[in-house]
C-alpha positions as CSV (number, residue, x, y, z in Angstrom):
1,M,79.3,240.6,119.0
2,K,78.0,241.0,115.5
3,K,76.8,244.5,116.5
4,L,80.4,245.3,117.5
5,L,81.7,244.1,114.2
6,V,79.2,246.2,112.3
7,A,80.2,249.2,114.4
8,V,83.9,248.7,113.6
9,L,83.2,248.2,109.9
10,A,81.1,251.4,110.0
11,L,84.0,253.2,111.5
12,V,86.3,251.8,108.8
13,L,83.9,253.1,106.1
14,A,83.7,256.5,107.8
15,F,87.5,256.8,107.7
16,S,87.7,255.8,104.1
17,M,85.4,258.7,103.2
18,V,88.0,261.1,104.6
19,V,91.0,259.8,102.8
20,P,90.1,260.6,99.1
21,G,90.6,264.3,99.9
22,M,94.4,263.8,99.8
23,A,96.0,265.3,96.6
24,E,97.4,262.9,94.1
25,E,100.9,264.4,94.5
26,E,100.8,263.5,98.2
27,T,100.4,259.8,97.8
28,P,101.6,258.3,101.1
29,T,103.9,255.4,101.6
30,I,102.9,253.0,104.4
31,G,105.5,250.9,106.2
32,L,104.3,247.6,107.7
33,S,106.4,245.3,109.9
34,I,104.7,242.1,110.9
35,Y,105.4,239.6,113.7
36,G,105.9,236.6,111.4
37,A,104.8,235.7,107.9
38,S,104.7,232.0,108.9
39,I,101.6,232.6,111.0
40,S,98.3,232.8,109.2
41,Y,96.9,235.6,111.5
42,F,99.7,238.0,110.5
43,V,99.4,237.0,106.8
44,A,95.7,238.1,107.0
45,M,96.7,241.3,108.7
46,Q,99.3,242.0,106.0
47,N,96.8,241.2,103.2
48,G,94.4,243.6,104.7
49,V,97.0,246.4,104.7
50,V,98.3,245.6,101.2
51,D,94.9,245.2,99.6
52,Y,93.5,248.4,101.1
53,C,96.7,250.4,100.1
54,N,96.4,249.0,96.5
55,E,92.7,250.0,96.4
56,Q,93.5,253.5,97.6
57,G,96.6,254.0,95.5
58,Y,99.0,254.2,98.4
59,E,102.5,252.7,98.4
60,V,103.2,250.0,100.9
61,I,106.5,248.4,102.0
62,V,106.2,245.2,104.0
63,H,108.8,243.8,106.4
64,D,108.8,240.3,108.1
65,Q,110.2,240.2,111.6
66,K,110.5,236.4,111.4
67,M,109.7,236.3,115.2
68,D,113.1,237.8,115.9
69,E,113.7,240.8,118.2
70,T,116.8,242.1,116.4
71,E,115.1,241.7,113.0
72,M,112.1,243.6,114.3
73,V,114.1,246.6,115.4
74,S,116.5,246.7,112.4
75,G,113.7,246.2,109.9
76,C,111.5,248.9,111.4
77,I,114.4,251.4,111.4
78,N,115.1,250.4,107.8
79,L,111.5,251.2,106.9
80,I,111.8,254.7,108.5
81,N,115.1,255.3,106.6
82,Q,113.3,254.3,103.4
83,G,111.1,257.4,103.9
84,V,107.7,255.9,104.9
85,D,105.1,258.4,105.8
86,A,103.6,256.2,108.6
87,L,104.8,253.0,110.3
88,L,102.5,250.1,111.3
89,V,104.0,247.4,113.5
90,S,102.7,244.2,115.0
91,P,105.7,243.6,117.3
92,F,107.4,240.4,118.2
93,K,108.8,242.0,121.3
94,P,106.8,245.1,122.2
95,E,109.2,246.1,125.0
96,A,112.0,246.5,122.5
97,L,110.3,249.0,120.3
98,G,111.7,252.0,122.2
99,P,114.4,253.0,119.6
100,V,111.9,252.6,116.8
101,A,109.3,254.8,118.5
102,T,111.8,257.5,119.4
103,M,113.1,257.6,115.8
104,A,109.6,257.8,114.4
105,E,108.7,260.6,116.7
106,E,111.8,262.6,115.9
107,R,111.0,262.4,112.2
108,G,107.3,263.2,112.7
109,I,106.2,259.8,111.3
110,P,102.9,258.4,112.7
111,F,103.6,255.2,114.6
112,I,100.7,252.7,115.1
113,I,100.9,249.4,116.9
114,L,98.8,246.5,115.6
115,D,98.0,244.0,118.3
116,I,100.5,242.1,120.6
117,G,101.4,244.9,123.1
118,N,102.3,248.6,123.5
119,G,105.3,248.2,125.8
120,D,103.1,249.4,128.7
121,G,103.4,252.9,127.4
122,A,107.2,253.1,128.0
123,Y,107.7,254.9,124.6
124,P,105.6,257.2,122.4
125,Y,103.1,255.8,119.9
126,D,100.1,257.4,118.1
127,A,97.6,254.5,118.3
128,F,97.2,250.9,119.6
129,I,94.7,248.7,117.8
130,V,94.0,245.4,119.6
131,S,91.3,243.0,120.5
132,D,89.8,242.8,124.0
133,N,92.1,239.9,124.8
134,I,91.0,239.3,128.4
135,G,87.4,239.4,127.0
136,G,88.4,236.9,124.3
137,G,89.8,234.5,126.9
138,R,86.6,234.8,128.8
139,L,84.6,234.1,125.6
140,A,86.6,230.9,125.2
141,G,86.0,230.0,128.8
142,E,82.3,230.6,128.6
143,Y,82.1,228.5,125.3
144,L,83.8,225.6,127.2
145,I,81.3,226.0,130.2
146,D,78.4,225.9,127.8
147,M,79.8,222.9,126.0
148,L,80.4,221.0,129.3
149,N,76.9,221.8,130.6
150,E,75.3,220.6,127.4
151,Q,77.2,217.3,127.9
152,G,75.9,217.1,131.5
153,T,79.4,217.1,132.9
154,D,80.0,217.7,136.6
155,L,82.1,220.8,136.5
156,S,83.8,220.0,139.8
157,T,85.5,217.0,138.1
158,V,86.9,219.0,135.2
159,Q,90.6,219.8,134.9
160,T,92.0,222.3,132.3
161,A,95.3,223.7,131.2
162,V,96.3,227.0,129.6
163,I,99.2,227.5,127.2
164,T,100.2,231.0,126.2
165,I,103.6,232.6,125.2
166,D,106.1,234.9,126.8
167,P,104.3,237.3,129.2
168,S,105.9,240.3,127.4
169,N,103.3,239.5,124.7
170,V,100.6,241.2,126.7
171,A,97.9,240.4,124.2
172,N,98.4,236.6,124.1
173,H,99.1,236.4,127.8
174,S,95.9,238.3,128.7
175,R,93.8,235.7,126.8
176,G,95.0,233.0,129.3
177,Q,94.1,235.3,132.1
178,G,90.6,235.8,130.9
179,F,90.1,232.0,130.4
180,A,91.4,231.2,133.9
181,E,89.1,233.8,135.4
182,V,86.0,231.9,134.0
183,M,87.4,228.6,135.2
184,E,87.8,229.9,138.7
185,E,84.3,231.4,138.7
186,N,82.9,228.0,137.8
187,G,85.0,225.9,140.2
188,I,87.1,224.3,137.5
189,A,90.8,223.6,138.2
190,V,93.5,224.9,136.0
191,E,96.2,222.3,136.5
192,A,98.8,224.0,134.4
193,N,99.3,227.6,133.2
194,V,102.5,227.8,131.2
195,Y,103.9,229.3,128.1
196,A,105.8,228.0,125.1
197,D,109.0,229.7,123.8
198,E,107.3,230.5,120.5
199,A,103.8,230.8,119.1
200,T,104.2,227.8,116.9
201,A,102.9,224.2,116.9
202,D,106.4,222.8,117.1
203,A,107.3,224.8,120.2
204,T,103.9,223.9,121.8
205,Y,104.0,220.2,121.2
206,P,106.5,219.3,123.8
207,V,105.0,221.7,126.3
208,A,101.5,220.2,125.9
209,T,103.0,216.6,126.0
210,S,104.6,217.3,129.4
211,I,101.3,218.8,130.7
212,L,99.2,215.8,129.6
213,V,101.7,213.2,130.8
214,A,101.8,214.9,134.2
215,N,98.0,215.5,134.3
216,P,96.3,212.6,132.4
217,D,92.8,213.7,133.6
218,I,92.9,217.1,131.8
219,S,89.8,217.4,129.6
220,A,90.4,220.8,128.0
221,I,93.3,223.0,126.9
222,F,93.1,226.6,126.0
223,C,95.9,228.0,123.8
224,S,96.5,231.7,123.2
225,N,96.7,231.2,119.4
226,D,95.8,228.6,116.8
227,E,99.3,227.4,116.0
228,E,99.7,226.5,119.7
229,A,96.3,224.9,119.6
230,V,97.4,222.7,116.7
231,G,100.5,221.7,118.6
232,A,98.5,220.9,121.7
233,A,96.0,218.8,119.7
234,Q,98.8,216.9,118.0
235,A,100.3,216.1,121.4
236,A,97.0,214.9,122.7
237,A,96.5,212.7,119.6
238,S,100.0,211.2,120.0
239,L,99.1,210.2,123.6
240,G,95.8,208.6,122.4
241,M,93.8,211.4,124.2
242,D,91.6,212.2,121.3
243,D,88.6,213.4,123.3
244,I,90.4,216.4,124.8
245,I,88.7,219.7,124.0
246,V,91.3,222.2,122.5
247,I,90.4,225.8,122.0
248,G,92.6,228.3,120.2
249,F,92.6,232.0,119.4
250,D,92.7,233.9,116.1
251,G,90.3,232.0,113.9
252,Q,92.2,232.3,110.6
253,E,93.4,229.7,108.1
254,T,95.2,227.6,110.6
255,A,92.1,227.3,112.7
256,I,89.8,226.7,109.7
257,D,92.0,223.9,108.5
258,A,92.2,222.4,112.0
259,L,88.4,222.6,112.5
260,Q,87.7,221.1,109.1
261,N,90.0,218.2,110.0
262,D,88.5,217.8,113.5
263,L,91.9,218.6,115.1
264,I,90.7,221.4,117.4
265,T,87.3,222.2,118.9
266,A,87.0,225.9,118.5
267,S,88.8,229.2,118.2
268,V,88.2,232.8,119.3
269,R,88.0,234.6,116.0
270,Q,89.8,237.9,115.5
271,Y,89.6,240.1,112.4
272,P,93.3,240.9,111.6
273,S,92.5,242.0,108.0
274,E,90.1,244.7,109.3
275,M,92.6,245.6,112.0
276,G,95.2,246.3,109.3
277,V,92.8,248.4,107.2
278,L,91.9,250.4,110.3
279,G,95.6,250.9,111.0
280,V,96.2,252.4,107.5
281,Q,93.1,254.7,107.9
282,L,94.3,256.0,111.2
283,A,97.7,256.6,109.7
284,I,96.2,258.7,106.9
285,Q,94.2,260.7,109.5
286,L,97.4,261.4,111.4
287,I,99.3,262.3,108.3
288,Q,96.5,264.8,107.5
289,G,96.8,266.2,111.1
290,E,93.4,265.0,112.2
291,E,92.5,263.8,115.7
292,I,91.5,260.2,116.5
293,E,88.7,259.2,118.8
294,F,89.9,256.3,120.9
295,D,88.0,253.6,122.9
296,D,90.5,254.2,125.6
297,P,92.1,257.7,125.2
298,E,94.6,257.2,128.1
299,T,96.3,254.3,126.2
300,K,95.3,255.5,122.7
301,T,93.6,252.2,122.2
302,L,91.0,251.1,119.7
303,Y,89.4,247.7,120.1
304,S,88.7,245.2,117.3
305,P,85.8,242.7,117.6
306,L,85.9,239.0,118.5
307,D,83.5,236.0,118.2
308,M,83.7,232.2,118.5
309,L,84.4,230.0,115.5
310,D,83.8,226.3,115.5
311,K,82.8,223.7,112.8
312,S,79.1,224.5,113.1
313,V,79.8,228.2,112.5
314,L,82.0,227.3,109.5
315,E,79.3,225.2,108.0
316,A,76.6,227.8,108.6
317,E,78.7,230.5,107.0
318,A,79.6,228.3,104.0
319,A,75.8,227.6,103.5
320,E,75.1,231.4,103.8
321,T,77.8,232.2,101.2
322,A,76.4,229.5,98.9
323,D,72.9,230.8,99.2
324,A,74.1,234.3,98.5
325,A,76.0,233.2,95.4
326,E,72.9,231.3,94.2
327,T,70.7,234.3,94.7
328,A,73.1,236.6,92.9
329,A,73.6,234.2,89.9
330,P,71.9,235.4,86.7
331,V,68.8,233.6,85.6
332,E,69.1,231.9,82.2
333,E,66.2,232.6,79.9
């Protein structure tokens, strides 16, 4: 997985070498509409876009969809009407982006989707940047299997649950699919596979509570994002079921805080900041009339890397950072 991350970062560097050729008088304005600024994953994505645009001298206008379909559509249209040169969207409801996509195409504005879903190709877009979400769900499942095997657990006795969100969010829903595949391959029962109304801890708490009350022998829950994982862990704690393994997905600030406080067990880590940077770089390529090489040309998809994050990884990375800082520190004479 580290090799994949290196490859993506190399691609990012290669793209950044192309951009400086743009004349100063052609400074582009990038529009970014994010799923919800209350979720750490999308904050990281936004920071990646904004920081990179600031470094390159690009203008950037940010819009928060606030996890609302109407706000998503109206906000994106407003960005287009403000004259952005490219539009990046991490959509709350991918299937509702049709009017936005059509408007962007009519005005010749590059339209790039960051994560979540591409509406199953029902409307035009120029690129779709996403993690291999089924693969990420499988990664979480394999992590759980390894953990149970290390504990000497009889897998045939294990019961699990999956909590995702609305199936229209293809990215998140696919994660549960990948996890369930690994459970089936190992003879582990998935007693509940449901979705919460929103990707938040508050919306997940009652869902997880209902699952655990109905299935008190569940030993592990996989959630399609970290906010849901926190809600599930809080539900387990309120029922006195503190030994339940809870695995989330995203690996950003929410997960880091939860891991440090022993609230969740692990999270599949994405790289939303790098995803945002790549989105800007693809936008610049398109503005300049250049072609893009896709991982999946048919769906215009580029994949972003994933790895597993748990408390041991956090501690190892913190130690590595400390060692690097100590090595870089000037020696006093």
